[in-house]
N, C-alpha and C positions, 0 to 999 in steps of 0.2 A: 313581476314575481321574483323572489329572492333566489340566490345561487348557493349551493353547497360547495364549499371550497376545501379541498383536501390538502393537507400539508404533511409530508412524510418526515420521518425521523432524521433524514440527512438534508433537509430543506429548510434549515432554521435561519433563514435570512429575511430581514425585513423587506428586502427588495424582490423576494421571490415572485415569479410571474403570476402564480395562481392567486396572489393577493393584490395585484397591481390596481385593479379597478373595484376593490371592495367597496360596498355601499351598505347603508343601514338596511337591516332586514336579512342580510346574508349571514351564513353560519359557517364558521371554520371548524373543520373536523381534524382532530389529532388523536391517534390511538396507539397505545402500547399493546401489541398483540403477540401472543406466544408464537404464532406461526413465523413471524419475521425474526423473533429472538432465538429461534431454535432450529431453523432449516439447516444450519450447520451449528456445531457445538461452540457457540461464541464464548470468548473469554468473559468471565464474570465482570471484570472491570469495564470491558467494552459495552456490555449491556447497561451497566450502571451509568456510564458516561452518557450514552445516548438517551436513556430515559430521563436522567436529571436535566440534560440540556433541553430536551423536549418540554419538560415541565416549566423550566425557567422561561423558555420562549413563549409558551402559552400564557404564562403569567404576564409577560411584557405586552403581548397582544391585548389581553384583557385590560391591562393598565392604560393602554392607548384607546380604549373605548370599543374594541371589537368583540363580537360575540363568538365564543369558543366552546365547542363541545369536546371536552377532553375525557377520553376513556382510559382509565388506569388499568394496569395489568390485573390488579386484584379486585376490580369492580365486579360485583356479583353477576351482572348481566353481560360482561365481556364475552364475546363469542370466540375470541382467540384468533380470528382471521381478519385481514384488512377488508376484503370484499364484503363480508357479512357485517362489519362495522359500518361500512358505507351504506349498506342496505338498511340497517337500523336507523341511521341518521336521516335517511331519505323518508322514513316513515314518520318522523316527528312533525313534519308539516309539508306543505306543497312547495316544491322547488321547480324552477323552470330549466335548470341546467346544473351539471356537475362540472366544476372547474378544477384542474390539477396541473401541476408542472411535471413534465416527463421525468420518470424515475431514472436512477443510475444503473439499473439492471435490466437486461433484455427480457428475462422471464416475467418481470412485473409489467413492463411496457406492453408485451404481447397480450397479457391478461387484460390490461386496462383498455386496450384497443377494442375489446369485445364488450366493454361495460355498457356502451350505449344500447346494445341489444339486450343485455342482461337486465338493465334497470328501466328500459323503455323510456330513456331520457337523453337529451343531447349531452354529450360529454366533450368538453374542450381539453385537449392535451396540449399544453403550451410549452414552448421551447424553454429549456433551462438556460437562461442567459447570464448565469453567474460565472461563466468561463470567458477567457480572453478571446478564444477562437471558437466561432460557431462551428457546428458540424458541417454546414454547407460550405463554409470557408475552408475547412480542412479537406473536404472532398474536392474542392476546386484546386487546391494545392496538389493533392494526390493524383488526380486524374491524369493519365498519360505518362506517369513516371514508372520506370522499370523498377526502381528501388525507392522505398519510402524512408529515406535516411533522416533521422531526427535532427542532425546538425543543420541541414538545409532548411528544414521547417523552422527551427529555432531562429535562424538568421532572418527569415521572412517576418517572424513575430517581432524580432528586434526592430526591423525597419518599420513595420506598421505601427508599433507603439512608441518608437523613438527612445526606448529605454536603452541606456548605455550606448547612445549614438551621438556622434558629432557630425552633423550633416548626414551624408550617406556613408560615413565610415564608422566602424565600431570604436568605442572609447578604448584607448591604448593600442589602437591599430591591430588588435587581435579579436577574433570572435570568441575564442575559447581558450581558457587558461588551465585546462585540465592537467596539462603536464606539470604545472606548479602545485597541484593539489593531491599529491600522492606520497606525502611524507609519513613516516612512522612517528609515533608519539615519543618525544624525549622523556627519559626517566624522571627528570626534574621539573616537568611541566604538569601542573595540577589543574584539572578542569574546575570551572567555577561551581560553587554550590547553587543548586536550583532554588528558585523562589516559587515554591508550589502554592496552590490555593487551598486554604483551609475549608473543608466542606461546611456549607451552611445547613440549616435545619432541613430544607427541602432535599438537599443531596443526601444527608444522613438518613432521611426517610427512604429514599430510593435504595441506598446501600443495604438497609435492613430488609427491604422488599426482595432484592436480588438474592441476598443470603438465604431468605426463606424459600423463595420460589425456585432457585437454581442451586441447591446445596451441593451438587456434585459436579458443577461446571468447572472446566479447566481454568486455572489462573487464580492469582491472589486478588481478592476484592479490596483489601486494604494493605497498606495505607493508600488513600485516594487523594490526589492533589491536582488533578486536571481541571482546567477552566471549563465552566459550563454555561457561561454567558459571553456575549460578544465583547463586553467591556473587559472582562477578565482575560479573554483570549487575546485582545489587543495589548493588554498589559504584559502577557507572556511573550508576545512578539517583540515588544519594546525591550524587555529584559534580554532577549536573545541578541537583538541588534547591538546592544551595549556590551554585553558580557561574553557572548558566544561567537558572533560574526567575525570579529577581528582575527581569530585563530581558526575559524571554520575552514577556510580555503586550504591552508597547509595540511590540516589533519582530518579532513572529512572522510578519508579512507582508512584511518587508523582505528585499531581496536585495542582495548585493554581489559584484562580480566576484572570483573566486578564493577566496571564503569559502563553503565548503560547508555549515557547520554553524551559524554565528552563535550564537544562544542556544537552539537547539533541543535537545530531549532525546536524540534518536537512540536511543530505546528501543523503537520499534515492532518492530524485528526480534527483540528479546528477548521482548516480549509475545506475538508471533505464533508463536514457536517453543515457548513454554511455560516460559521461564526466569524470567519475572516474572508475578505475579498481578495482574490489572487492578484489583481492588478494593483490594488492599494498596497499589498505586501511588497510587490516588486518596486513600486515607487518609493516606499520607505527605505528599502535596502539601497536603492540607487542614491537616495539622499545621504545615507550613511557614508558612501564613498565620496560624494561631492563635498560633504562637510569634513572630510579627513578623519572619520571615525573608524573606517575599516578599509583594508587594501583592496585593490581592484580584483585580484585573483579570488578573494573570498566572496566579494559581492557578485561577481560574474558567475561563479560556481553555484551560489545560492539561487540567483535569479534563473539560471539555466534549469535547475530542478523544477521550477514552477512554470516559467514562461515556455520552457522547452519541453522537458519530459512529461510534466503533468498534463499539459494540453495535448501533447502528441499521443500519449497512451489512450487518452479518451477518444481521440479521433480514430485510432487503430481499432479500439474495441467496437465502436458503433459501425465502422465501415465494414468489418469482417464478421460480426456476429450475425446469426447464431452458429455458423459453421466453425468459427475460430476455435472454440474450446473442444471441438471434436478432432482437431488435428493432433496427431501423435507421430511426428516425422521420424523419430528415433525408435518408435515401437517399444517404448519403455513400459514395463508392466509389473515390476516388482512392487510389493506392498510397502506402505509407509512404515518405517521402523517404529517401535513403541517409544523409543527414546525421544522422538519429536514431542511427545506428551509428558514423559516422565523425567527427562534429562539424565536418565540412568545410562550413561555411557562413559567409557574411559577416554574418549576424545575430548580433551579439555576445551577446545574451541567450540565444539558443538554443545557440550554441556553448559558452557557459559552463556551462549546465545539463547538456548532453550530456557535456562534459568531466568535470564533477563526478560525474555518474552513472557514467562509465567508470572513474574513479579509485576511487570509494568504494562503488559499488552503492547509492548513496543520493542523494537530493535532497529538500529539504523540501517541504512541502505546497503552498506558493505557486509554487515552481518547477515542480512537477508540474502543478498546475491551470492557472496563468496564463501559463506560457511554453510548454512542450511540449504540454500539453493544449489550451490556447487556440489554438496554431497548428494543431493537428490538427483542431480544431473549425472554425476559419475556412477552412481549406484543403479541408474535406470529405473527410478521410482515412477510409478503410474502418474501421469500429469494430473489426472482428476483428483487423486488423493492429495497431491501436493497443493493444488489450487484450493481445495477445500480447507486444508490446514492453514494456509496463509489467510484465507478469508475469515476463518474462525478466530485466530489468535491475536490479530492486530487491531487496535482501536481505530486506526485510520483506514482499514480495509473495506472497500466496497467493490463490487465485481468490476465496474468500469475501469478502475485504477489497478486493482490487484491482478486481474487476469492477464493483461498484456505484460506486466512486469514479471510475473511468475512464469506464465506459459511461454512467452516469447523470449524474454531476456535470460531468465534463470535456467529454463529447461530446454530451450531451443526446440520446443515441441511444434512451433509453427513453421519449422523448416527453413528459418532464416529470413522470415518476413521483416523482423525487427533488427536482428543482430547478424552481422556478416560472418560470424563464426560462433560456436558454442563458448560460453564463459566458463570454460573448464580450467581448473588450476590444481596443481599438486600442493603438497604441504609447504613448499618453499615460499609460496605467496603468503600464506597465513603466517608463517614464521617472520616474514619481512614486515608485515603490517600489524602484528600483535605480539604480545608477550606470552601467549598461551602455551606455546611449544616448550617453554622453559620448565613448566610444572606438569607436563603431560606424561601419562603412563607410556605413551609411544614415543619413539625417537624419530624426529623429523629428518635426521641425517641418514636413517636406514631406509633402503628402498624395498627390501623384501624380508620376509620372515615374520614371526609372531609379534615382535617388538617394533616392527617398522610402522611408520605413520600410515594409516589406511588410505589417506588421500594420495600417497605416492603411488602405490600399486593400482589403486582404483582409477587413477588418471590414465595410466597406460592401458588398463583393462577396458576402459571406456573407448579409447581410440581403437583398440583391437575389435571390440564387439561391434563398433559402428563404422568399420573401415569402408564397407560397400556404400554406406549412406553418406560418408563424409569425404571420401578420397578425392572427389572432384572439387572440393573447396580449396581455392588457391591459397588462402590464408593458413591452411594446415599442411601445405606441401612440405615445408621444411621439417615439421614435426613428424610427418609420416616417413620422411627419409631417415630421420633418426631411429624411428621404430624399425624400419627395414634393416638397419645395421645391427639390431639386437640378435643375439643367438637364439636358437630354438630353446635352449635351456633357460635363458632369461625370460622369454615370453611364456614358457610353460610355468615358471615360478610365479609370474605375475597372475596368470589365470588361477593357479592353485591357491595363492594367497587370497585372491578376491573371492573365490568360492568358499574357502574356509571362513572368511570374514562374514559373508552373506549368511552362511549357515549359523554362525555364532549369534548373529543379531536377529535371526528368525525370518529372513526374507529370501532364502535360497529357493530357486525355481524347482 
């Protein structure tokens, strides 16, 4: 008897485990469902990207002779929910089993584990083997360790894959070149023009559908230039390796007003949806170094983001869910300010990042961590609200990758499971790494008062509010000694400025 094989919207890989033993008579189910498109208010461009990539993938499967049941969002009989679409498909003929690959979100996996009883049918939930490190392998590395430090995990991945290794030693005799990758952008260095993909007829049809079905969704739907096929995603990667990677290392932490992409790859959305293979991406980057096309600090920094961070955060997510997202170590509870959606703020750096996010469903990692993430940390914004925002607005965001990066790295809500100290910074960091302070309504040189950069007094207010929670952190001991030397008048001014600002933006307690 045949099998029903479910492929989710972020499982668009020809090698996906749910299709590994496909045989004639089997049926592949893919469905655009409102439930998954709207459980958070996803960016319009994110929805269009996923739906178009799904349709192109389904078309390629059919072109390869496979039977596909594809349910479009606007199909009259679409039930709007994944489970009920599985139920409808099971009613089309007799199947002896349901085969699927484990999803990337805990809520879905928990539901799917009950499907065997729901449908009175054997359900195979297969491992997602599109990652370099299996979850069992991550757990084996993590077991017995007091701290799960990414750097040490990354070194093990380097040893196991042989990437950037010379025998048992790292290429260049260093594991990490991060110290070389923190330069601000020179005024005379112009980022390369992006080679975007012109939407084909199928993508244009999806764009029209999203415009009709989600008219009030956050974000600009057009222009649309993201790749929606594996072939075009690979071409985007090749463009980056030639045009972006040589300067990526030096300037990966830099920010510039109006420049969304600089020298970044913008391939996370393709990796996370399945259009690119992470190990192949790393091998290609390694070849760029070996061929003399990019310096070692750039190649190592890029590979670390994939072989290190991406694999690491996935392991963290699945090891500690479902309790992970319930953690709120700093007891943050203020609401998310409206300007995260509107960009209506006098803070030039925040306005630029939110504007970039709205236009492209994208911002690079420093914009996410040290601008919007840093502000949310300093202002004590409720982690759930922040997590939901990041999950909604970025085209590459799926809970397994978004949650640890936001909850752990940006917000320190996990109490230091991932980071040894909060990634808190004043305006001086943003001024060093960007040009936004030059045109800002606030003065980064002012520490207090209505014209002072809010990041300045919010930084110290954060330390004051969280003294009891953070005073035992040895990495903050010098900072707290500096705080202790401040006069009462100074700390009172910090608190007053912070409360005045919170009231102004509508998040005062």
